[in-house]
N, C-alpha and C positions, 0 to 999 in steps of 0.2 A: 504722152501727150505735153506741151509746154505751153504757159499761159502765166500772165500778169496776174496776181490774186485780187488787186486792188483794180484794176479793169472791170468792172462788171459789165461793160459791153461784150465782152467776151463768155458771160457765162451760159448764153443761150448756147454756143458753139460746145463748149464743156459739155453742157446736159446732154445735147443731141450725140455728142462722140460717147460718153456714157451710156446710153440707152443703147446706142448702136451695139457696143461691146457687149452689155450685159442680155440683149436680146429677149425683153420683157421678163427678166426674174428680176429686175430691180436691184439695188446697190447695197449690199451686205455691211461694205466697211469704207469709212470716207476718214482719211487721218488728215487732218491740217496741220503740217509740219512746217510749211514757210513761215520764215518769221527773219527778224534782225532784233540788233542792240545798237546799231550806229548812232553816236550821237547822244547827248542827255545825259553822260554819266556821271561828271560831275556837278555841283549847284552854279559854280562859277560858269561852265560853255554851255548850260543849260538853254536850250531856245523853245521857246512854243512851237516852232516849224517843228523841231525833231520831238516833241510830245507829241503832237497832232499826227507825223508820220508813221511813228512806231503804233499808235493807237489804231491808226487805220489799216497798218498790215497785221497786227499782231492780235488784235480784236474782231474790229467792225469787217472785214477780208473775210477770216471762218464763219461769221455769223452768214454774211449774205451768202455768200458759196454755199452753205448748208442749206438757206431758205430757197435757194435756186434747186439744189438736189433733193430736196425734199420729196416729192413725187415718187423719185424713185427709191429713195430710203423706205418710205410708206409701202411700196410695192414690196418690198423683199421682207418687210415685217409683217407683212400680211399675209407672208405664206405661213402654211401649218407649223409649229414649233414640231421640231421631229422629236423632242424629250421633254420632262417637265422643266429639265435646269434651261432648256434652251429658249423659255419664254421670251427673255431678254439675252442677246449674247452678239457676238462678232459675226458668228455663224447666221444670224437673222438679220440683225439690222443694227449698225454700232456708227456712232460719231466720238471721234477719238481727235481730240483736242490736245495738241503738243504744250504742254506749259511749261514751268521751270520752278524748281524750288525757290528760284527767288522770288517767285510770285506770291509766297507764303508770309501774310502779314506779320503773323504769331512769331516766323521765325526768322524775321529780319534783325539781324543785332548789327549788321555791317552798313546800314542806308547804302548812299550812291545810288547809281544805276535808275536813278532816275525815270526815264521813260522807259525804260525797258519792265522793270518793276513791275509801274502803274498800267502800262500795256496789257502786261501777264495777268497780271492780279484781276485787270476787268473782262478777260478771255474767261477765267477761272469763273468770275460772277456771271459772268454768260451760259459758261458750259453747267452751272448749275442751275437757272433759269429755262435753258433748253432742257437738261433733264427733267424737270418737275414737267413740264409743258408736253413731253414729248411721251413720257412715262405710259398714258393710256394708251399710245399707239405701240408701245413693246420697243419703240427705238432707246436704244441704250445710247447715253451721253455720258462720256469722260473726260475729264482733264489727266493729266499723264505729264510728270516730270521725264526727261530721257537718259538722267545721270549728266553726270560731268564729261562731256563729250570732248574728246580731241580734234577741233572742228576749227574753222577760223573765226567763230565766234565764239566757242568754249576755249581755245589758245592749246600751245602744246604741252599743259598740266595736266589736261585731261584726262579723268583717273581711267575711259573705257574708250575702245576705239569706236567709231560708226559704225561698222559691223557688229560690234558686241551690242552697242544699244538697241539696233535694229532687232538683234534676237532678242531681247531681255522684252523688248515691248510687245513683240509678236506671241512670246511664249506669256506672257502678262497679260494679252487682249485675250487668249485664250480662256482666261481661267474667268475673267469677267462676266457677272450676270444681273439680274435684277437688283442685289441690293447693292451694288456699285455704280448704279445711275445716278448724273447730280454729283458726282463724287469726286475728290482730287486725291491722285494716287502717284506711287514712285514708281520705276520701270520694273517693280516687281509684283505692283499690284496691290503694295501695302499703303494703305492712307496716310496722308500728309495734313499737317493742321493749315487752318485755310489763312 
């Protein structure tokens, strides 16, 4: 399915298509991976338009799409746990927000990238709030850094390929449980500083 995550008018169609695929079982894993770092890297070239565009794409869209898909996540979360460790997991109901290590306020030693940093830091804040709010419903919510990936965004010097990053993310997601909800982790599932 292809759609513009910033086009909220398309969400009803997306929800209907996901509901059709899941056939009443609900949505177990929602991964918000869309994002951009275009514009606003240097202070001199920064514009308010770039700040707002990235905030909408990297933070607002994941929150609004999660809100739209929440009934399907709730359906999946309401299914009986397979085991005690399955109370909160991606096997049940999980929202995974792909963040970035650049979003860490504590780890910011290089400055720059204002629009991207701020928008991903805001996504981390949204992740924290969603994780707290959805914990009673057994919906796991986590922000994860995918690693420095060789993509158009990460550049050719990235340390891992897109395939390696995806494999690590999926392996890490399988290990996440209730202790990880409302947290910020790397692509191995290790905690990152906010």
